[in-house]
N, C-alpha and C positions, 0 to 999 in steps of 0.2 A: 504494499499499500504506499510505503514512503516514496517509492520510485514514481508512482502516479501523482502523489501529492506535490513532489518536487517539480513536476512540470508546470505547476501553477505559480511557483515562486517568481519567475520573471515578471509576472502581472501584478505583484503585489510590492509597493514601495517605489521609490525614485519618482515621487509625485512632484508636480511643479512647485517652485517657490517664486512668487512674482511680485514685483513692486506695486504698491498702492499710492493713490494721492493722499497727501496730508501736509497741513501747513507747517508743522514744526518737526515732527519725527520722520524718520525714515521707516515706513510701514511695509512689511512683507506679509503675504499670505501663503501659507502652505496648504496647497489644495488636495487634500486628502480624499476628496470625492473622486479622484482619479484612479483609485485602487479598483481591484477586479469586480466587486459587486457594488462599488460606488460609495464606500465609506472607509474610514480609519479602522473599523472593527475587523477588516480583513486581516490586518497585522496580528491582532489578538487571537482571533479564531484559528489562523494558520498556525501560531505558536502553540496554542493549547492543544490541538488535535495532533500536531506533529509530535510533540513531546509525549502525549498520551500513546501514540502508536509506538514510539521509541522505547518507552518504558514497559510495554507489553500490557498496557491497560486497555487498550483498543485493539480488536481484532475484527475480521469480517462478520462476526456474529453479534457484535456489540451494538446495542441501542444507545445513541447519544441523546441526552436531555439537556435543556438549558432554560434558565430563566432570562428574559430579554424584553426590552420594550421596543425592539425592532431591529437596529442594524446588526447587533451581534447574531441575532437568530438568523437573519438573511445570509450572513457570512458563513455561519456554521452550516445552515441548510445547504449552501451551494457546494461547500467542501464535501459534505456527506453524500450529496447527489453524485459527485464526481468519484467518489470512493465506493458508491453502492451500499452505503451504510443507512440504517434507520436512524431518523431524526425526529425528535418530538420537542418543539419549542413550547414554552409555557409563557403566555403573553397575557395582556390586561386590556381593558376598554380604551386606555389611552393610546394605544397603538395606532399608527396611521393606517388608513384604509388600504391603501396600495401595498404596503408592506404586509398586512394580513392576508391579502389575496395572493400575493407571491409566496408567502409560506405555505398556503394551502396547495400550491402547485408543486413545491419543492420538497415538503416534508412528509414523512410517513403518516403523522398525525399532528394536529394542533390542538392544544389545550388552552382555553381561555378562561382565567379566573375572573369572577365577578364580585367577590367579596372584598371590601376595604379592609385594611388592617387597623391595628389601634392607633397608627400614626396618621390615618386618614388617607394613606396611599395603598398601592397595590403590592409593593415589592415584597414585604414579608409574607403575604399570601402566596405570592409566586414561589418564593424560595421553599416555604413549607410544602407545597405541591410537588416541587421538584425533588425534594428530600423523600416524601412519601413514595413517589413513582420509583425513585432509585432503589428503595428498599423492596418494592413490589415486582421489579422487572430484573430477572437474573442477568448478571453479566453486564449491566448497564454502566454508563460513564457520564458523570456531570461535567459538561463544559462550563466551569465555574468562573465567570468573569469577576467575581467579587473576591475570591480567595486564592485562586490558583496563581502562583508567582509567574507562570508562563504567559500570563495575560500581559502584565507590564514589561516583561522580557521581550515580548513581541514588538515593543516600541523603541527598543535601543536602536533599530535601524533608522527610525524616524529621527531620533536625536543626532545620529551621525550625519544624516542627509542635511539637517539644519546647519550643523557646524561646518560641513564642507561648503555650503552655499554662502554662509555668513559666519566666518570664523569667530567674531566677537559680538554676539547679539547682546544688547542691554537688557531687554525684556522678552519673555516668551509667555504669551497668553493662551490658556488652555481650559476648555470646559471640562467640569468634572462630573461624572456619573458613577461608573464602576471604579474609576480612578486609575485605569491602567495606563492611560496616555500620559497623565501628569506624573505618575510614579515612574514609569519608564523613562520619559524624558528627563526628569529632574535627577533621578539616580545616575543617568549617563553623562548629563551635561555639567552638573555641579562639581565633580571631582576635577574636571580639567578646565572649567570656566566658572569658578566660584563667585565671580563678580556678576554673572548674569542673573537677573531676577526672574524667579518663576512665579507667575501669577495665576492662581486658580480662579475660575469663573463659575458661580453656582447660581441657582435659582431660589427665589423665595419659596419657603416650604420644605426645603430639603435640610436634612439633619447633619449633613457632612461637616459643615463648619458652624453650625449653630444648633442649639438644643431643641428649639420649639419646631414640631413638624406641622405642616398644614398640607391640605390636599394640593396636588399639582395636576395640571391639565394638559402639559406639553411633554411629550416624550423625548427621551435622548439626553436629558441633563438632570442632575440632582439625584438623590437617593433617599429612602425612608430608613436607612441605617448607615452607619459609617462603614465603608468597605474595609475589610481587613488588610488588604494590600497597600493602602494608603500610609500605613505606619512607615513604609520604606521610601516615602516621598520626601523631598526637600522644597517646601514651599515658602516663598518669602512674604506674599501678601494675598489676599482674597478679595474679589469684588463680587458682591450679591447683586442680581438684577431681578427686577419684578417681571411677571409675565408680560405686561405691557411693554416694558422696555426691551425685552427680548424681541418681541414682534417688531417694535420700532427699529431695532438694530437690523433685522432681516431686511426690511424695506429700505433702510438707508443704505445698506450694503448693495442692493440692487440698483438704487438710483444713482449713488455716488460712484460706484466701483464696477457696475455692470456684472456683478457677481450674484448669481441666483443660488442661494444656499440655504441649508436647513436651519433649524432651530438653534442648535448649539453654536453655529457659526455666526448667527445674528447676535447671540448673547456675547460671544467673544468680541465681536466687532464694537457693539455698544459699550462694553466694559473697557475695552483698550482705549477707545477715544476719550471716554470720562476719566479713566485713570490718569492718562497722560496730560489732560488738561488740568486736573485737579492738583497733581503732584508737580506739574511743570516740567515734567521729564522730556527729554529729546532723545538723540541717539537713534538706535536700531531696535525695532520691535517686531517679532514675529507672532502672528496669529495662526492658530491651527483651525482650519475649516474642515470639520469632519465629514459633511455630506452635502448632497445637492438639495434643492427645495422641491423637487417634484412631488415627493411624498407628503408634503405639507400644503399642497394646493387646496385641500378640503378644509384646512385649519388656519394656519397663520397667514396664508395668502388669501383667505376667503373673508371678505369684509363682515358678512353676516355672522360668521362664526365668532370673529373677533369682538363684534358688538355684543353678542350674547355672552361671550367670556367676560367682557368688561362689566356687564351688568351683574353677573354671577359674582365677581369679585367685590364689586362695590356693595352688593347686599350683604356680603359676609363680614364687612368691616363695621366696627373695630373688632368684633369677636372673631375667634379662631374659626377657620373653615372646618 
């Protein structure tokens, strides 16, 4: 199986790093949506599955199970289809419609949880479901993006590519969910470029950098629990964005830079511009753009959906959702 999987390697990584317009800083965007299935999660999925096969934990009879809000599931599903392995993603109602449809085409079976957990999100419910299924399905393997160190090790190549393109970046802005990207990048960059500031970008309602959990309505950023692998990260600062700021960032990115990107990219763009303005920082800043905007057409690029979300958020204030 490793020989088959290795044929996919040339189509993951070496994504473009392009300059963007900005008044004071030198902004660069790492376009991770140029990976094989259209997101940065290809790096994590490839690393987790490759190492699982190499360790003898995955063979031709193994069923792969994963909790995912979208992109990781699509990446794992594509790899499993290539390897002719059974894959069962565990998703939730926040998943983008197009990703859900794609998963039904690629996967052996799709499990969609409906019950919110005690934090108001779905992540803990998804994880509990994955663990139950793992116990029930003999010889199954969990593609664990939250706890498997092979997740963040899959992003070492991303760090190397950034340093090759920009040997001395002053800031790197990364959206955080399972924390694979920020952990891999920071643990690779900091030892050789300790002066580079690694800035995490998270969304309101996420508990990764703050204790109060609230319901989240946009997939791909934030989490209902602190991912274990983030203990290996080196993070200098954090920018929290609201749902509406994230949406504004997506639309500004399209209007100002002609980049049609997904939710995490919009959050990173909004956060980076705000951070650089407030701190008065200049120099070179790299932003990681994980995916394209196509799967968000029915949500963040849909005015009716955005208006409904704004009303829902307004009705919930000041009380917790």
